[in-house]
C-alpha positions, 0 to 999 in steps of 0.5 A, a space after each residue: 500500500 502506498 503512503 497515500 493509500 494508508 492515509 485514506 483507509 482504516 486498518 480494520 473494518 468497523 463492526 457495522 460493516 460486517 452487519 451491513 455485509 450480512 444484511 446484503 448477503 442475506 438477499 443473495 444466499 441462505 442463512 447458513 451461507 451468510 453466517 459462514 461467509 461473515 465468519 470468514 470475512 471477520 478472520 480473513 487476512 487483510 489484503 489490497 486490490 486496485 479500485 479498477 480491478 474490484 469494479 471489473 471483477 464484480 461487474 459493477 459500474 463506476 458510480 457517477 461523480 455526482 452520486 450522493 452516497 459516494 460523495 459522502 465518502 469523498 467528503 470524508 477523505 477531504 476532511 481527513 477521515 479514513 474509509 473502512 476497508 471493503 468486504 468481498 465475497 469470491 464466488 467462483 463459476 459454480 455460483 455464477 458470480 465471480 466477486 460480490 461486494 458485500 460492503 464498500 461499493 461506494 467506497 470503491 467508487 470514491 477511491 476510483 474517482 481519486 485514483 483508479 490505481 488506488 490500493 484498497 484494503 479489503 477482506 476476501 472470503 470464499 463462498 462455501 461450496 454448494 450442496 452436492 444436490 445443487 451441483 447435480 441439478 446444474 450439470 
């Protein structure tokens, strides 16, 4: 992480980030999978990824510069407040999704608007494997 990156980001996600991730993931996965993924996110080793790569891998569009929620994050950075690391879920081909941003989409976009090559601190967890019956149905 560059010295500039360290100035933008906290080292650890806030407790409410994990709650927000669980809430969002509950729209996509069953309760058992959500619990497993959030547990993995809490214990995952911190890493960094570039803003542009996170958007590409997730398939999410870059929010426009006038997006209200994203601008709240940009204002935090201008005030010297640090952003929370993002929480990501790697799904893989058997889940029909490569990367899900469980929490931090607006922060990724804000960082991209600052510098698309910005190293963003993140935690990445893998989805649990699907039940064997689900795999057989897809074959």
